[in-house]
ZAMARGU-4260 file (C-alpha; in steps of 0.2 Angstrom, whole numbers, plus 5000, padded with zeros to 4 digits):
<rodrens>
0) 4774/4581/5165 | 4790/4586/5174 | 4806/4591/5165 | 4821/4579/5167 | 4836/4586/5177
5) 4847/4581/5163 | 4838/4591/5150 | 4844/4609/5147 | 4833/4622/5156 | 4824/4635/5144
10) 4824/4654/5148 | 4807/4660/5153 | 4808/4676/5141 | 4813/4664/5127 | 4798/4653/5131
15) 4786/4669/5131 | 4793/4675/5114 | 4790/4658/5107 | 4773/4657/5114 | 4769/4674/5107
20) 4776/4670/5090 | 4766/4654/5090 | 4750/4664/5094 | 4753/4676/5080 | 4756/4662/5068
25) 4740/4653/5074 | 4729/4669/5073 | 4735/4672/5055 | 4745/4689/5057 | 4751/4702/5070
30) 4737/4712/5079 | 4733/4730/5073 | 4737/4737/5090 | 4755/4730/5089 | 4758/4737/5072
35) 4751/4754/5078 | 4762/4754/5093 | 4778/4750/5083 | 4774/4764/5070 | 4771/4776/5084
40) 4787/4771/5093 | 4797/4772/5076 | 4790/4790/5073 | 4794/4795/5091 | 4812/4788/5089
45) 4814/4797/5072 | 4807/4813/5078 | 4818/4813/5093 | 4833/4809/5083 | 4830/4823/5070
50) 4825/4836/5083 | 4843/4838/5090 | 4858/4844/5080 | 4875/4850/5084 | 4886/4864/5077
55) 4905/4863/5079 | 4916/4876/5085 | 4922/4883/5068 | 4904/4883/5061 | 4888/4893/5060
60) 4872/4884/5058 | 4859/4892/5046 | 4841/4887/5050 | 4828/4885/5037 | 4809/4882/5041
65) 4800/4875/5026 | 4813/4882/5015 | 4814/4900/5022 | 4828/4906/5033 | 4824/4909/5051
70) 4841/4914/5058 | 4858/4906/5063 | 4864/4895/5077 | 4880/4897/5086 | 4891/4882/5091
75) 4884/4869/5103 | 4869/4858/5104 | 4852/4864/5098 | 4834/4859/5095 | 4823/4860/5079
80) 4807/4855/5073 | 4808/4837/5067 | 4803/4827/5051 | 4811/4839/5039 | 4801/4855/5044
85) 4817/4863/5050 | 4834/4861/5041 | 4851/4866/5046 | 4866/4870/5035 | 4883/4871/5043
90) 4895/4884/5036 | 4913/4885/5042 | 4914/4904/5046 | 4928/4902/5059 | 4940/4895/5047
95) 4951/4903/5034 | 4948/4894/5017 | 4960/4893/5003 | 4960/4892/4984 | 4976/4887/4975
100) 4979/4892/4957 | 4993/4884/4946 | 4996/4870/4959 | 4988/4859/4971 | 4993/4853/4989
105) 4990/4835/4991 | 4996/4834/5009 | 5001/4848/5021 | 5012/4846/5035 | 5031/4845/5040
110) 5034/4838/5022 | 5021/4846/5011 | 5018/4836/4995 | 5010/4844/4979 | 5001/4836/4965
115) 5011/4832/4949 | 4997/4837/4937 | 5000/4851/4925 | 4990/4866/4929 | 4997/4878/4915
120) 4979/4883/4910 | 4978/4892/4926 | 4996/4898/4929 | 5001/4904/4911 | 4997/4923/4910
125) 5001/4936/4897 | 5009/4952/4903 | 5007/4970/4896 | 5023/4969/4886 | 5017/4953/4878
130) 5028/4941/4888 | 5021/4925/4896 | 5024/4922/4914 | 5020/4906/4924 | 5012/4912/4940
135) 5006/4902/4955 | 4995/4910/4968 | 4983/4907/4983 | 4968/4916/4988 | 4963/4915/5006
140) 4945/4920/5011 | 4933/4919/5026 | 4914/4918/5026 | 4907/4932/5036 | 4889/4931/5031
145) 4884/4913/5030 | 4866/4916/5024 | 4872/4926/5009 | 4885/4913/5005 | 4872/4899/5004
150) 4858/4908/4995 | 4864/4923/4985 | 4874/4913/4973 | 4873/4895/4966 | 4892/4890/4967
155) 4902/4902/4978 | 4918/4892/4977 | 4918/4892/4958 | 4913/4910/4958 | 4928/4915/4968
160) 4940/4904/4957 | 4933/4912/4941 | 4934/4930/4948 | 4952/4927/4955 | 4958/4921/4938
165) 4950/4936/4929 | 4957/4949/4941 | 4975/4941/4941 | 4975/4941/4922 | 4969/4959/4921
170) 4982/4966/4934 | 4996/4956/4926 | 4991/4961/4909 | 4993/4979/4914 | 5011/4976/4920
175) 5027/4972/4912 | 5036/4956/4915 | 5050/4964/4924 | 5038/4971/4937 | 5029/4954/4939
180) 5045/4944/4941 | 5056/4956/4952 | 5051/4972/4961 | 5033/4974/4961 | 5026/4957/4965
185) 5019/4961/4982 | 5011/4977/4976 | 5002/4968/4962 | 4996/4955/4974 | 4989/4969/4985
190) 4981/4976/4969 | 4973/4959/4965 | 4966/4958/4983 | 4958/4975/4983 | 4950/4973/4966
195) 4944/4955/4970 | 4936/4961/4986 | 4927/4975/4977 | 4919/4963/4965 | 4914/4951/4978
200) 4906/4966/4988 | 4896/4970/4973 | 4890/4952/4972 | 4885/4953/4990 | 4889/4934/4994
205) 4896/4937/5012 | 4915/4934/5009 | 4930/4943/5015 | 4946/4941/5006 | 4960/4938/5019
210) 4975/4939/5007 | 4981/4936/4990 | 4999/4929/4988 | 5009/4925/4973 | 5018/4909/4978
215) 5030/4907/4963 | 5032/4917/4948 | 5043/4911/4934 | 5047/4916/4916 | 5045/4904/4902
220) 5058/4890/4900 | 5066/4898/4884 | 5071/4914/4893 | 5073/4908/4911 | 5092/4910/4911
225) 5091/4928/4905 | 5078/4932/4918 | 5089/4924/4931 | 5103/4936/4926 | 5091/4951/4928
230) 5086/4945/4945 | 5104/4944/4950 | 5107/4961/4943 | 5092/4968/4953 | 5098/4960/4969
235) 5116/4967/4966 | 5108/4984/4963 | 5098/4983/4979 | 5114/4978/4988 | 5124/4993/4981
240) 5110/5005/4986 | 5110/4998/5003 | 5128/5000/5005 | 5127/5018/4998 | 5114/5022/5011
245) 5124/5014/5025 | 5139/5025/5020 | 5128/5040/5018 | 5120/5038/5036 | 5138/5036/5043
250) 5147/5050/5034 | 5133/5064/5034 | 5130/5064/5053 | 5149/5064/5055 | 5151/5079/5043
255) 5136/5088/5052 | 5144/5086/5069 | 5161/5093/5062 | 5152/5108/5055 | 5142/5111/5070
260) 5159/5110/5080 | 5167/5122/5069 | 5152/5134/5070 | 5153/5134/5089 | 5171/5137/5089
265) 5169/5152/5077 | 5155/5159/5088 | 5166/5157/5103 | 5181/5165/5095 | 5170/5179/5089
270) 5162/5182/5106 | 5179/5182/5114 | 5186/5195/5102 | 5170/5206/5104 | 5172/5205/5123
275) 5191/5209/5122 | 5188/5223/5111 | 5174/5230/5122 | 5186/5228/5137 | 5200/5237/5128
280) 5188/5251/5123 | 5182/5253/5141 | 5200/5253/5147 | 5205/5266/5134 | 5190/5277/5139
285) 5195/5275/5157 | 5213/5281/5153 | 5207/5295/5143 | 5197/5300/5158 | 5212/5299/5170
290) 5223/5308/5157 | 5212/5323/5156 | 5213/5324/5175 | 5232/5323/5176 | 5240/5322/5159
295) 5258/5323/5164 | 5257/5309/5178 | 5246/5298/5166 | 5259/5300/5152 | 5273/5295/5163
300) 5264/5280/5170 | 5259/5274/5152 | 5277/5276/5147 | 5284/5266/5162 | 5271/5252/5159
305) 5275/5251/5140 | 5294/5250/5144 | 5290/5237/5157 | 5282/5226/5143 | 5295/5230/5130
310) 5312/5229/5139 | 5310/5211/5145 | 5309/5206/5126 | 5325/5215/5121 | 5341/5204/5122
315) 5354/5219/5122 | 5352/5236/5129 | 5360/5252/5123 | 5360/5269/5132 | 5363/5285/5122
320) 5369/5300/5131 | 5364/5316/5123 | 5379/5325/5131 | 5391/5313/5124 | 5394/5312/5106
325) 5397/5293/5106 | 5387/5278/5109 | 5390/5270/5126 | 5387/5251/5124 | 5382/5241/5140
330) 5385/5223/5144 | 5371/5211/5137 | 5365/5209/5154 | 5349/5200/5149 | 5358/5188/5137
335) 5371/5184/5151 | 5357/5181/5163 | 5348/5169/5151 | 5365/5160/5148 | 5368/5159/5167
340) 5351/5153/5170 | 5354/5139/5157 | 5369/5134/5166
</rodrens>
């Protein structure tokens, strides 16, 4: 019977599917071959899907075969035995992880928001002088041995938190409140970091502490005003010490320079006097030698040289004649000469 041109044309694939369905219905159920084929296809599909896995950039894959570790996998696409024979645990070894104490960050970014919950059970700490301080701190760590991190301890994160609280309370308990709130905060944080790393090394869980930092340290509300005054006094003290050091660094080198200059001047003067004395001594020795050769001539020359130096300094000259009983004054020629020169 031919199909009418006005009737809708059926798809050949749809007709084949309908015929197969009708045949299965008439035969009373699907054939065994078909069921086996579907099962094999599903097994192959599931095995192919579970045989590949991907490790991200900041991760390290730890491979297990039948529950036993067989090594690690670097970032990238890898293959493994399917159907749960091989398992892969991904550990973030390329990222610095952080634990917060006394506060929680809800959203980090340009405007960081913090949780409004009260975490005083973590932050309130007793100091060595029996004062209570409210301390907020962070512990940053990195997983360096993922196999130890996964299998050497049941809950590494809880262990890190418990150990951090214990070490902080011990270090703060051995210090007084002034050290905690003012000058030695950074030293105490470094002490906590060293002690925490030693304990984790003894646990052998493959964790390296990157840093421990006290975010905020506050006194109790009842004495906060007094502690603020102490902080201001400490800051003023540090400022005065800085000013004194600055003046010291300015004045001491200047005084040392002046002292060095005076010492050099004295050494130069001493050298000049010594050289002059040596020259006078040599000149005197030379005169003595000449005097011994011709005493009369040398004596006359010395007398004339001495008079040549002395007479120019005398303002008035007098000549006394031994044959005359009186003194014959002469005109003050030098004085007139000086007066004339002034005119």
